[in-house]
N, C-alpha and C positions, 0 to 999 in steps of 0.2 A: 579752239580747237582740239580735237581729241586724236590721240596717238593712233596711228595706223596699225591694223592687224600685223603682227609679227610676218605673218606669212606672203602679205601683200608689200612688205617694205625692203627696199633695196637701196641700200646707200648710193651707190654708183649709179642709179637712175633719179636721183634727186635733180632739179633743175639748178642751174649753176648762174651765179651772177659775177659781173666783172666790173662793176663800178664799187671800188673800196667805200665809198662814201654811204653807199646802203647798207654798211655791216650792222648799223643799229636799228634797222627796220625790221618789225614784226614780221612782215609779209615774206622775207627771202628766208625764213627758219621753218623747219619742219620738225613736229615732235617725234623724239625716238619711242618704238615701243617698249611698253613695259619690261618685258622680259630681255631686252638687252642689257649688257653689263657695262659699266663705267668703270676704268681702271685710272688710278691716279698715283704717280709717283713725285717724291721729294725729297731732295737733299737734306741730309739733317745736318743743321748748323752750318747753312750756305755761306751766312754772313763771316763766320769766322773762318771758313775757307777761302773766301775772299779776301777777306783782310790778308791771309798769308800768300795773298798773289795765285793763287790757284783757281783763276778765272776759267782757263780752258777744260781743266779736269771738270768742273762744276757743270759746264755745258755740255761735256763729251757724257757724262752721266745721264742728264735729263733727255739727249738724244738716244741714247743706248737703248733707251725702253722701247722707242718708237721701231728701232731698227732691229730690235729681238722679236718683237710682236709680229712685225711684217715678215719676216722670216719663218715664224712659227707657224703663220698662217697661210703661208705658201704664195705670199704676193696678193692674196686678196685685199681689195679696197676696204679701208675702214677710217673712220673719222679721228684725227688727233689734233692736239695742239702742243707744240714746243713752248715751254714757258722759261726756258733759261734754266733754273735749277730744277726742272721736272717736267711733266707732261701729264695731260689728261687724254684719255682716248676712250672709245666706246666700240663696244663689237657685239654680234649677236651671241644670243645664250648657247648656240651650239658650238661657238669658239671659245666660251669662256675658261675651259679646263686647259686648252692650250695656250690661252693668254694668262692664267695665272703662272704655269709653269714657266713660261718665258719671263715674267714681271719676277718672278722670284730668283730665279738663275742669275737674272741681270743684277739684283742686289750682291749676288755672290760676286758677280765680275768687279762691280764698283768698289765694294770692297777690299778684294785681292789686289787689283790692277791700278785703281785710282787711290784708293786709301781714303775712302768717303764711306759716310753711312747713307743709304739710300732707303726710305721708307716705300713700301708698295701696297696698295690696298685695291680692293673691288668693293664695288655695291651696286645693286639692280637699280634701274630706272624706277621699278615700280616703289622702292624703298625711298627712292628721292622725292617721288611725287607724293607718297604718305607723310612725308616729313613737311610737304607743303612749298617744294620748290618744283621745277620743271626741268627737263633736259631736252633742248631743240637744238638742231643742227642746220647748218648752212654749209653751201659748196661755193668756193670764192676762187675764181680762174686768175692766179697772179700771172700766168701766161697761159697759151692753148696747151701746153704740156703738163705746167704744175697746178695742179687743182689743191686748195687747202680747206681745211673744215673750219668753221667758227662755232662756238656753243654759246648759247643763252638760255635764259631760264632761272638762272641761280643752281642749277644742278652741279656744276663743275665746281663753284666755290664750295657748295656744301659738302661734296665729296673730299676736297683737300682738307676741310676742316674736320671731318670724321676721321681722316687718316692721320692727321696731327693729334687728335683726341686718341688716338689707337682703338677705334672701334670697328676698322675695316681692315685692319692689318691683315697679309697674307701669311699663311706659315711659310716658314722658311724651306727653301729647297735643301736636298741633301749637299754637304759642303763641297763634294767635288763637281757640282753641276755647274755649267757653264752655259750661256745662251750663245746661239748664233746669231753673230753681227755682222755678217757678211753684208758689205755695202757702205758701213760706217766709215766715215773718213774726216781728219781733220788736218789736211795737208797745208791749207792755206795760212800765210802770216796775215798777222792783224792787218784790217784795212784802216788805214790813216784818214783820220778826217780830212778834207779838201776843200770844205766851206768853212771850217771853222771849229766845229764841236761835233761830236756824236752826242745826242741826246736821247736817252731812253726816257719814253713815256709811259706812265701807267695811269688808267683813270677808270675809276668804279663808280656806281652810285651811291651816294650817301644814304644812310639809314632813313627811309621814309620819304626819300624824294621820289616824284612822279617820273614813270618812264618817260613820258613825252619830254619833261624838262631834261633828263639825262640824254636824251637822244639828240635834243638841240646842243647840248654842250659838247657830245662826242662829234656830232657832225661839224660843228664849229672848229674843234682842234683839226679833223682831218682836213677840212677846207684851207685852214693857215697852213698846214705841212704841204698842201697841194700849190701853194704859191712857191714853194722853193721848187728849183729844177729837179725833174722827174720823183716829185715827192718827196724828195729826201733821201732817195735809195742810196744807201751808203756804198753800194758795191759799184763801181765804176763801169761806163759803158765799154762794152766790149770785153767787161770781165776783169777780174784781178790777174794780174802777172804770174805766171809760174816761177817759183822761187822755191830755194830749200828752205824748209822749216824742219829742221831735226827734231825739235820739241814736240811739234805735231806729229811727226812720223813716229818717234818714240812712243806717243800715248795710241796712236792707231795701231803698230804692232802689238800693243797689249791686247787689242780689241782683236786681233786677226786668228783664224779658226789654227788649233795647234797643229791640223795636219801639213799646215806650212813649215812645220821645225820648231826648232827653240826660238825664243825671242829674237837672239841676234839675227839668226837666220831670217826671221820675218821681217826684221827691220832692213836688213840687205836687199831683199826683194823689194820693199816698199821703196827704197832709196834709189833702187836702179831704175823701178817705173818713172818715178820723179824724175830722174836726171834725162831719161829718154824723152818725156815729156815737155822738159825745158828744151832740148835739144830739137824736137819736131815743130816747137812753137816759133822759136826762132827762124828756124830756116822755113816755114810757113809752109812745112810738108804733113800730110796725112800718112798714116801708115797703117796698114790692115783694117781699114775701115774707122779708124780713130783720127779725128780730125781736133788737133788741139785748140785751134782758133774758133773752130765752130763751137766746142764744150765751152769755152770762155764765154764767149757771147750769149749762150743761156744761162749763165750763172746769176747774172743781174735780174733778168726778166723771172727768173724761178726762185728768188729770195723771198723768204717769209718776214721781211721788214717791218710789216705790219699786219695786225692779227685781232680776234676778239674771241674771249672765252669767259664771259662774264665780266671781263675787264677789257678795254681799251688798251691794246699794247702797241707801241711803235718804237723803232730804232731807226733813227733818222741823222743824216749829215746834215747841218745847216750853219748858217751864221749865228753867231752870238745874240745879234739883235734880234733873229727871228726866235732864237730859244727866248730870249727874254720877253718877247710878245705873248708866246705861248703859256709862260709861266705867269703872266699877269692876267690873262683871260682865265685860266685857272685858279688862282687866287681868289679872283671875283666870284666865280661859281661856287668854290667851296665856303666863301663867306656867305652865299645865298643856301648853303646846305643842300645843293644839288649833287655834287661829286665830292669823293675825296680821291687824291691824286698823290703820286711820288714822281718827282723827274730826279735824273742824275747825269751830269755832264761828263764825259771823258773824252780822250784824244782819239779812240780808236773804237772799231767794231770787231767782233769774233766771228767766224763762220763756221759753221759744224754741218757737215753734208751727209745725206744718204745717196749715194749713188749705185742702184740696181745694174746698172749696164754703163760704160763709158763709151758705148756705142749709140746710145739712144738719148733723146733731148729731155726725159723724164725727171733728172735728177734734182734733188731737193735740197734747199740750202737755208738752214735756221740761222738766222742773226739776234745776236746779243751783243751790249756793249762790252767792250773789253777792258772796263774799270769797275766792272760790278753790275752794270746794266739793270735788267728787271729786280732782281734779286734786292741790291741796294735802293733801287726806287721804291720797293715794297718797304721795304725797312724804314726808310725816310717818311712813308705814309703812315706806318704803324705808330712810329715815334709822335708824328703829329696828333696822331687820333688820341694816345695815351695822355699826352699832354693836355689835351682838350677835356679828357675824361668822357670820352665818346667812345661807343662800341662801334659805330659806323657800319655800314653794309660790307664795305671792304672786300677782301679775298676770300672770307670766312663765313660769307653770308649763307 
């Protein structure tokens, strides 16, 4: 399949699929045009930050890149995948300058407000193809209102590897430059496992594995999770309960626009909003068009607890026995040199959100494990690869 001419390509016009089991099928993907730009962000030493208990800050850093580019592009639709400790996205050539500026400014925000380092970089789709990889995109409907991008072809993994090697790093923004993070939210408390364990799943093709063999394993994992109620979605039916989460509100206050005053003033504003939401939810009453119960009901449907960006990523709530079956299945597939994988078990999941409007149903909710999630799953996988002395396709393919 050849890339469509850029003049004829519109991401929002691509067909949508709604059966996640199809996520590894080539037919649901469309090549991006050569002149599109791929942006990638990655928290520096995320493993160290996670060991220090900074789970929410790491997730906030990854999500902030998406929010910043959304606002820089004026709400224009573009494909992206949240990866826990980073993100990958793609934009048309004409949006490249604004995207670069937003990503570089986000690195400033992450350093100043979250105390973390954030690598940011960009590379053209044409350069990815010249290096022997591809960048294909699909649109998956988690619900009628939340459409998430999926990436295949090896381009996302290649871009991440190039970023870590320092070959596509963006020039830094002026020290006082900050991104517009309007809509970025982290008010929810951790979602406790209700079925036994929150399992973070990361599965990539092993080096030299055939696409058909990998597809069979990925589909097998998805089918095993489908045996769990609601596919293992960690967000409860009806949505999480509104509750005070001062740590999350304080983090969100650091992301709020400075026009809302000094940080204590921004925190007070957010706290007031949260208290009103709790009161309305308990009373079962909407106010000025905001219905908290309706909002909560869309949260589980709009969550990205399963995704694909050259790797199958899932955050599921399941019984320990179900986690054991998934692990046994992957152990066998790894022994057959079909996949490399990482699993991480924890007691809760974290949710970081992008809410363009409290009055619409298209709010987005990014899921990760509350005890290290995808980042620690990747570390486990890489440690096992190192022990075997295998490069693997991994996330750096």
